[in-house]
DSSP file (Angstrom, degrees, kcal/mol; ACC not computed):
  #  RESIDUE AA STRUCTURE BP1 BP2  ACC     N-H-->O    O-->H-N    N-H-->O    O-->H-N    TCO  KAPPA ALPHA  PHI   PSI    X-CA   Y-CA   Z-CA
    1    1 A X              0   0    0      0, 0.0     2,-0.5     0, 0.0     3,-0.1   0.000 360.0 360.0 360.0 133.8  132.9  206.6   66.3
    2    2 A X    >>  -     0   0    0      1,-0.1     4,-1.7    85,-0.0     3,-0.7  -0.909 360.0-144.5-105.6 126.0  132.3  210.3   66.4
    3    3 A X  H 3> S+     0   0    0     -2,-0.5     4,-2.7     1,-0.3     5,-0.2   0.846 100.8  57.2 -59.1 -36.4  133.9  212.3   69.2
    4    4 A X  H 3> S+     0   0    0      1,-0.2     4,-2.1     2,-0.2    -1,-0.3   0.851 104.8  51.5 -64.9 -34.3  130.9  214.7   69.4
    5    5 A X  H <> S+     0   0    0     -3,-0.7     4,-2.3     2,-0.2    -1,-0.2   0.877 109.2  50.4 -70.9 -36.8  128.7  211.7   70.1
    6    6 A X  H  X S+     0   0    0     -4,-1.7     4,-1.6     2,-0.2    -2,-0.2   0.940 111.2  48.8 -63.5 -46.6  131.0  210.5   72.9
    7    7 A X  H  X S+     0   0    0     -4,-2.7     4,-0.7     1,-0.2    -2,-0.2   0.907 110.1  51.9 -60.7 -39.2  130.9  214.0   74.4
    8    8 A X  H >< S+     0   0    0     -4,-2.1     3,-1.2     1,-0.2     4,-0.3   0.915 106.5  53.5 -61.6 -42.2  127.1  214.0   74.1
    9    9 A X  H >< S+     0   0    0     -4,-2.3     3,-1.7     1,-0.3    -1,-0.2   0.843  99.2  63.1 -63.6 -30.6  127.0  210.7   76.0
   10   10 A X  H >< S+     0   0    0     -4,-1.6     3,-1.6     1,-0.3    -1,-0.3   0.767  88.6  70.8 -63.8 -24.2  129.0  212.2   78.8
   11   11 A X  T << S+     0   0    0     -3,-1.2    -1,-0.3    -4,-0.7    -2,-0.2   0.678  84.7  69.6 -66.2 -16.9  126.1  214.6   79.4
   12   12 A X  T <  S+     0   0    0     -3,-1.7     2,-0.3    -4,-0.3    -1,-0.3   0.641  91.2  75.3 -74.1 -13.1  124.1  211.7   80.8
   13   13 A X  S <  S-     0   0    0     -3,-1.6     2,-0.8    -4,-0.2    21,-0.0  -0.703  83.8-120.3-105.8 151.2  126.3  211.5   83.8
   14   14 A X        -     0   0    0     -2,-0.3    17,-0.6    17,-0.1     2,-0.4  -0.812  32.0-166.8 -89.8 110.2  126.4  213.8   86.9
   15   15 A X  E     -A   30   0A   0     -2,-0.8    15,-0.3    15,-0.2     3,-0.2  -0.829  21.7-148.5 -97.7 134.8  129.9  215.3   87.1
   16   16 A X  E    S+     0   0A   0     13,-2.3     2,-0.3    -2,-0.4    14,-0.2   0.862  90.0  10.7 -67.5 -33.9  131.0  217.0   90.3
   17   17 A X  E     -A   29   0A   0     12,-1.4    12,-2.9    -3,-0.1     2,-0.6  -0.990  63.5-153.6-145.6 135.2  133.2  219.3   88.1
   18   18 A X  E     +A   28   0A   0     -2,-0.3    10,-0.3    10,-0.2     3,-0.1  -0.958  20.3 171.8-107.6 110.1  133.3  219.9   84.4
   19   19 A X  E     +     0   0A   0      8,-2.3     2,-0.3    -2,-0.6     9,-0.2   0.860  62.1   5.2 -90.0 -40.2  136.8  221.1   83.6
   20   20 A X  E     +A   27   0A   0      7,-2.0     7,-2.9     2,-0.0    -1,-0.3  -0.990  50.4 169.8-149.2 135.3  137.0  221.1   79.8
   21   21 A X  E     +A   26   0A   0     -2,-0.3     5,-0.2     5,-0.2     2,-0.2  -0.681  32.5 129.4-145.0  89.3  134.4  220.4   77.1
   22   22 A X  S    S-     0   0    0      3,-2.7     3,-0.4    -2,-0.2    -2,-0.0  -0.609  70.7 -69.3-132.9-169.3  135.7  221.3   73.6
   23   23 A X  S    S+     0   0    0      1,-0.2   -16,-0.1    -2,-0.2     3,-0.1   0.760 126.3  11.3 -61.0 -30.9  136.0  219.8   70.1
   24   24 A X  S    S+     0   0    0      1,-0.2    82,-2.7    81,-0.0     2,-0.3   0.292 121.2  58.4-133.4  11.7  138.7  217.3   70.9
   25   25 A X  E     + B   0 105A   0     -3,-0.4    -3,-2.7    80,-0.2     2,-0.4  -0.972  46.4 178.5-150.2 131.1  138.9  217.2   74.7
   26   26 A X  E     +AB  21 104A   0     78,-2.7    78,-2.9    -2,-0.3     2,-0.4  -0.997   9.7 172.0-130.5 131.3  136.6  216.4   77.5
   27   27 A X  E     +AB  20 103A   0     -7,-2.9    -8,-2.3    -2,-0.4    -7,-2.0  -0.988  10.4 142.7-141.9 131.7  137.7  216.4   81.2
   28   28 A X  E     -AB  18 102A   0     74,-2.0    74,-3.4    -2,-0.4     2,-0.5  -0.979  43.1-113.5-156.5 171.2  135.6  216.2   84.3
   29   29 A X  E     -AB  17 101A   0    -12,-2.9   -13,-2.3    -2,-0.3   -12,-1.4  -0.947  30.0-170.6-115.0 127.2  135.5  214.8   87.8
   30   30 A X  E     -AB  15 100A   0     70,-2.5    70,-2.1    -2,-0.5     2,-0.4  -0.843   8.1-147.8-119.2 151.6  132.9  212.1   88.6
   31   31 A X  E >   - B   0  99A   0    -17,-0.6     3,-1.5    -2,-0.3    68,-0.2  -0.916  41.4 -36.8-128.8 146.5  132.0  210.7   92.0
   32   32 A X  T >  S+     0   0    0     66,-2.1     3,-1.6    -2,-0.4     4,-0.5  -0.121 119.1   6.9  59.6-129.4  130.8  207.4   93.5
   33   33 A X  T 3> S+     0   0    0      1,-0.3     4,-1.6     2,-0.2     3,-0.3   0.674 116.0  74.8 -65.7 -19.1  128.4  205.1   91.7
   34   34 A X  H <> S+     0   0    0     -3,-1.5     4,-2.7     1,-0.2    -1,-0.3   0.805  86.3  64.1 -65.5 -27.2  128.5  207.3   88.6
   35   35 A X  H <> S+     0   0    0     -3,-1.6     4,-2.7     2,-0.2    -1,-0.2   0.937 102.0  48.5 -57.7 -48.2  131.9  205.8   87.9
   36   36 A X  H  > S+     0   0    0     -4,-0.5     4,-2.2    -3,-0.3    -2,-0.2   0.933 112.8  47.9 -58.5 -47.7  130.4  202.3   87.5
   37   37 A X  H  X S+     0   0    0     -4,-1.6     4,-1.9     1,-0.2    -1,-0.2   0.916 111.8  49.9 -59.9 -43.7  127.8  203.6   85.1
   38   38 A X  H  X S+     0   0    0     -4,-2.7     4,-2.6     1,-0.2    -1,-0.2   0.903 107.7  53.8 -64.7 -41.1  130.4  205.6   83.1
   39   39 A X  H  X S+     0   0    0     -4,-2.7     4,-2.3     1,-0.2    -1,-0.2   0.899 107.9  51.5 -59.4 -40.9  132.6  202.4   82.8
   40   40 A X  H  X S+     0   0    0     -4,-2.2     4,-1.5     1,-0.2    -1,-0.2   0.899 111.6  45.5 -64.6 -37.2  129.6  200.6   81.4
   41   41 A X  H  X S+     0   0    0     -4,-1.9     4,-1.8     2,-0.2    -2,-0.2   0.872 110.6  53.5 -71.9 -37.6  128.9  203.2   78.8
   42   42 A X  H  X S+     0   0    0     -4,-2.6     4,-3.5     1,-0.2     5,-0.5   0.893 107.7  52.7 -66.2 -38.4  132.7  203.5   77.9
   43   43 A X  H  X S+     0   0    0     -4,-2.3     4,-1.7     1,-0.2    -1,-0.2   0.871 107.2  51.5 -61.0 -38.6  132.6  199.7   77.3
   44   44 A X  H  < S+     0   0    0     -4,-1.5    -1,-0.2    -5,-0.2    -2,-0.2   0.875 118.4  37.1 -62.2 -38.1  129.7  200.0   75.0
   45   45 A X  H  < S+     0   0    0     -4,-1.8    -2,-0.2     2,-0.1    -3,-0.2   0.898 134.6  18.2 -82.3 -43.7  131.5  202.7   73.0
   46   46 A X  H  < S-     0   0    0     -4,-3.5    33,-0.2     1,-0.3    -3,-0.2   0.606  96.5-126.9-110.1 -11.8  135.1  201.4   73.0
   47   47 A X     <  -     0   0    0     -4,-1.7    -1,-0.3    -5,-0.5    -2,-0.1  -0.562  66.5 -10.6  89.4-166.1  134.9  197.7   74.0
   48   48 A X  S    S-     0   0    0     -2,-0.2    31,-0.3     1,-0.1     5,-0.0  -0.287  87.3 -92.0 -65.5 149.0  137.0  196.4   76.9
   49   49 A X        -     0   0    0      1,-0.1    29,-0.3    29,-0.1     3,-0.2  -0.294  20.7-145.2 -60.6 145.9  139.7  198.6   78.4
   50   50 A X  S    S+     0   0    0     27,-2.0     2,-0.3     1,-0.3     3,-0.2   0.627  81.7  70.2 -81.3 -17.1  143.1  198.3   76.9
   51   51 A X  B    S+C   77   0A   0     26,-1.6    26,-3.3     1,-0.3    -1,-0.3  -0.943  91.9  32.8-149.7 128.8  144.5  198.9   80.4
   52   52 A X  S    S+     0   0    0     -2,-0.3    -1,-0.3    24,-0.3     2,-0.3   0.568  96.9 130.2 -68.8 148.5  144.4  197.1   82.7
   53   53 A X        -     0   0    0      2,-0.2     4,-0.1    -3,-0.2    -3,-0.1  -0.975  68.8-117.9-160.0 158.3  144.6  194.1   80.5
   54   54 A X  S    S+     0   0    0     -2,-0.3     2,-0.2     2,-0.1    -1,-0.1   0.771  96.7  76.8 -66.8 -26.8  146.5  190.8   80.1
   55   55 A X  S    S-     0   0    0      1,-0.1    -2,-0.2    -5,-0.1     2,-0.1  -0.517  88.7-111.4 -86.5 150.7  147.8  192.1   76.8
   56   56 A X        -     0   0    0     -2,-0.2     2,-0.2     1,-0.1    -1,-0.1  -0.469  42.3 -94.4 -72.6 151.9  150.6  194.7   76.4
   57   57 A X        -     0   0    0     -2,-0.1    -1,-0.1     1,-0.1    -6,-0.0  -0.486  42.1-113.2 -65.7 133.9  149.7  198.0   75.1
   58   58 A X     >  -     0   0    0     -2,-0.2     4,-2.9     1,-0.1     5,-0.2  -0.323  28.8-110.4 -65.5 153.8  150.1  198.4   71.3
   59   59 A X  H  > S+     0   0    0      1,-0.2     4,-2.6     2,-0.2     5,-0.2   0.875 118.2  50.5 -54.9 -42.7  152.9  200.8   70.2
   60   60 A X  H  > S+     0   0    0      2,-0.2     4,-2.2     1,-0.2    -1,-0.2   0.882 111.8  48.1 -62.8 -39.7  150.4  203.4   68.9
   61   61 A X  H  > S+     0   0    0      2,-0.2     4,-3.0     1,-0.2     5,-0.3   0.946 112.4  48.3 -66.2 -49.6  148.4  203.3   72.1
   62   62 A X  H  X S+     0   0    0     -4,-2.9     4,-2.8     1,-0.2    -2,-0.2   0.929 111.2  50.7 -58.8 -45.6  151.5  203.7   74.2
   63   63 A X  H  X S+     0   0    0     -4,-2.6     4,-1.0    -5,-0.2    -1,-0.2   0.923 113.5  44.9 -57.8 -47.0  152.8  206.6   72.1
   64   64 A X  H >< S+     0   0    0     -4,-2.2     3,-0.6     1,-0.2     4,-0.3   0.931 114.8  46.5 -61.4 -47.5  149.5  208.4   72.4
   65   65 A X  H ><>S+     0   0    0     -4,-3.0     3,-2.3     1,-0.2     5,-2.2   0.892 104.8  59.7 -67.3 -40.7  149.0  207.8   76.0
   66   66 A X  H ><5S+     0   0    0     -4,-2.8     3,-1.3     1,-0.3    -1,-0.2   0.795  96.3  63.7 -60.1 -27.2  152.5  208.8   77.0
   67   67 A X  T <<5S+     0   0    0     -4,-1.0    -1,-0.3    -3,-0.6    -2,-0.2   0.646 106.8  45.2 -68.4 -14.5  151.8  212.2   75.4
   68   68 A X  T < 5S-     0   0    0     -3,-2.3    -1,-0.3    -4,-0.3    -2,-0.2   0.046 136.8 -77.1-116.3  22.9  149.2  212.7   78.2
   69   69 A X  T < 5 -     0   0    0     -3,-1.3    -3,-0.2     2,-0.1    -2,-0.1   0.448  69.3-104.6 101.4  -1.2  151.1  211.5   81.2
   70   70 A X      < -     0   0    0     -5,-2.2     2,-0.4    -6,-0.1    -4,-0.0  -0.127  39.6 -80.8  74.3-177.0  151.0  207.7   80.6
   71   71 A X        -     0   0    0      4,-0.1     2,-0.3     6,-0.0    -2,-0.1  -0.979  41.8-169.9-130.0 140.2  148.9  205.2   82.5
   72   72 A X    >   -     0   0    0     -2,-0.4     3,-2.1     1,-0.1    -2,-0.0  -0.827  39.7 -68.3-127.6 165.3  149.7  203.7   85.9
   73   73 A X  T 3  S+     0   0    0     -2,-0.3     3,-0.1     1,-0.3    -1,-0.1  -0.222 120.8  31.5 -51.9 140.2  148.3  200.9   88.1
   74   74 A X  T 3  S+     0   0    0      1,-0.4    19,-0.4    -3,-0.0    -1,-0.3   0.174 100.3 102.5  93.6 -14.4  144.8  201.6   89.3
   75   75 A X    <   -     0   0    0     -3,-2.1    -1,-0.4    17,-0.1     2,-0.4  -0.605  61.3-140.7 -96.0 159.5  143.9  203.7   86.2
   76   76 A X  E     - D   0  91A   0     15,-2.0    15,-2.7    -2,-0.2     2,-0.4  -0.953  13.0-167.0-125.3 142.2  141.8  202.6   83.3
   77   77 A X  E     -CD  51  90A   0    -26,-3.3   -27,-2.0    -2,-0.4   -26,-1.6  -0.987   6.5-172.7-135.1 126.5  142.3  203.3   79.6
   78   78 A X  E     - D   0  89A   0     11,-2.9    11,-2.2    -2,-0.4     2,-0.3  -0.895  13.2-173.9-109.3 147.8  139.9  202.8   76.7
   79   79 A X  E     - D   0  88A   0     -2,-0.4     2,-0.4   -31,-0.3     9,-0.2  -0.997  14.4-171.3-146.2 135.8  141.3  203.3   73.2
   80   80 A X  E     - D   0  87A   0      7,-2.4     7,-2.2    -2,-0.3     2,-0.6  -0.983  15.6-149.9-129.0 117.7  139.6  203.3   69.7
   81   81 A X  E     + D   0  86A   0     -2,-0.4     5,-0.2     5,-0.2     3,-0.1  -0.782  16.5 178.5 -87.4 120.1  141.9  203.4   66.7
   82   82 A X  E >   - D   0  85A   0      3,-2.3     2,-0.8    -2,-0.6     3,-0.6   0.049  51.0-101.6-110.4  25.9  140.1  205.3   63.9
   83   83 A X  T 3  S+     0   0    0      1,-0.2    -1,-0.2     2,-0.1     0, 0.0  -0.826 107.7  11.2  94.7-112.4  142.9  205.1   61.3
   84   84 A X  T 3  S+     0   0    0     -2,-0.8    -1,-0.2    -3,-0.1     2,-0.2   0.850 135.6  46.1 -69.1 -34.3  144.6  208.5   61.2
   85   85 A X  E <   -D   82   0A   0     -3,-0.6    -3,-2.3    21,-0.0     2,-0.3  -0.598  66.7-169.4-103.5 167.6  142.8  209.6   64.4
   86   86 A X  E     -D   81   0A   0     -5,-0.2    21,-2.9    -2,-0.2     2,-0.4  -0.973  12.3-145.1-150.2 156.7  142.1  207.8   67.7
   87   87 A X  E     -DE  80 106A   0     -7,-2.2    -7,-2.4    -2,-0.3     2,-0.4  -0.998  17.9-174.3-127.6 129.3  140.0  208.4   70.7
   88   88 A X  E     -DE  79 105A   0     17,-2.4    17,-2.9    -2,-0.4     2,-0.5  -0.945  12.6-160.3-125.3 147.8  141.1  207.5   74.2
   89   89 A X  E     -DE  78 104A   0    -11,-2.2   -11,-2.9    -2,-0.4     2,-0.4  -0.992  12.5-170.2-123.0 122.5  139.3  207.6   77.5
   90   90 A X  E     -DE  77 103A   0     13,-3.3    13,-2.5    -2,-0.5     2,-0.5  -0.936   6.9-162.3-115.6 134.9  141.4  207.7   80.7
   91   91 A X  E     -DE  76 102A   0    -15,-2.7   -15,-2.0    -2,-0.4     2,-0.6  -0.977   6.2-173.5-115.8 122.1  140.0  207.3   84.2
   92   92 A X  E     - E   0 101A   0      9,-2.7     9,-2.5    -2,-0.5   -17,-0.1  -0.897  14.3-147.7-116.8  97.6  142.3  208.4   87.0
   93   93 A X  E     - E   0 100A   0     -2,-0.6     7,-0.3   -19,-0.4     2,-0.1  -0.339  15.4-126.7 -65.3 144.4  140.9  207.5   90.5
   94   94 A X    >   -     0   0    0      5,-3.0     3,-1.4     1,-0.1    -1,-0.1  -0.476  20.4-113.7 -83.3 163.2  141.7  209.9   93.4
   95   95 A X  T 3  S+     0   0    0      1,-0.2    -1,-0.1    -2,-0.1    -2,-0.1   0.736 110.9  72.8 -66.5 -22.1  143.3  208.8   96.6
   96   96 A X  T 3  S-     0   0    0      1,-0.1    -1,-0.2     3,-0.1    -3,-0.0   0.591 100.5-131.9 -71.2  -9.0  140.0  209.7   98.4
   97   97 A X  S <  S+     0   0    0     -3,-1.4    -1,-0.1     2,-0.2    -2,-0.1   0.466  90.7  73.6  73.2   1.3  138.4  206.6   96.9
   98   98 A X  S    S+     0   0    0      1,-0.1   -66,-2.1   -67,-0.1     2,-0.2   0.737  83.1  59.3-112.8 -40.2  135.4  208.6   95.8
   99   99 A X  E     -B   31   0A   0    -68,-0.2    -5,-3.0   -70,-0.0     2,-0.4  -0.660  53.4-169.3-101.4 152.8  136.3  210.8   92.9
  100  100 A X  E     -BE  30  93A   0    -70,-2.1   -70,-2.5    -7,-0.3     2,-0.5  -0.979  17.7-137.9-138.2 124.3  137.7  210.0   89.5
  101  101 A X  E     -BE  29  92A   0     -9,-2.5    -9,-2.7    -2,-0.4     2,-0.5  -0.691  21.6-159.9 -82.1 130.0  139.1  212.3   86.8
  102  102 A X  E     -BE  28  91A   0    -74,-3.4   -74,-2.0    -2,-0.5     2,-0.5  -0.944  10.3-177.4-113.9 122.3  137.8  211.4   83.4
  103  103 A X  E     -BE  27  90A   0    -13,-2.5   -13,-3.3    -2,-0.5     2,-0.5  -0.976   3.1-176.4-120.7 129.2  139.7  212.6   80.2
  104  104 A X  E     -BE  26  89A   0    -78,-2.9   -78,-2.7    -2,-0.5     2,-0.4  -0.992  14.1-179.7-125.4 123.2  138.4  211.8   76.8
  105  105 A X  E     -BE  25  88A   0    -17,-2.9   -17,-2.4    -2,-0.5     2,-0.5  -0.969  24.2-152.4-133.3 135.4  140.7  212.9   74.0
  106  106 A X  E       E   0  87A   0    -82,-2.7   -19,-0.2    -2,-0.4    -2,-0.0  -0.948 360.0 360.0-102.6 127.9  140.6  212.8   70.2
  107  107 A X              0   0    0    -21,-2.9   -20,-0.2    -2,-0.5    -1,-0.1   0.316 360.0 360.0-128.2 360.0  144.0  212.7   68.7
């Protein structure tokens, strides 16, 4: 999986705000039905989310995510281990029930 291809895929979606778009970090705010479409595309790229899940987070995943504020109930985490590198996608819903912050990071 190539991070630049993931970033390119994000251009297919309508973001209310694009906060960051650089070589190893993408962050934006997406609204409403776009979240469902985005989740579908992230599942195509990453597979099923590692959080929420019936399985515990692997140590490497936990370490990586903790460096970005961790993951809490209501949030979604996708993770792809690429050996020395990894790519994670975090979806953090807002309390307004409409907006979701999307962070995609290559580490």
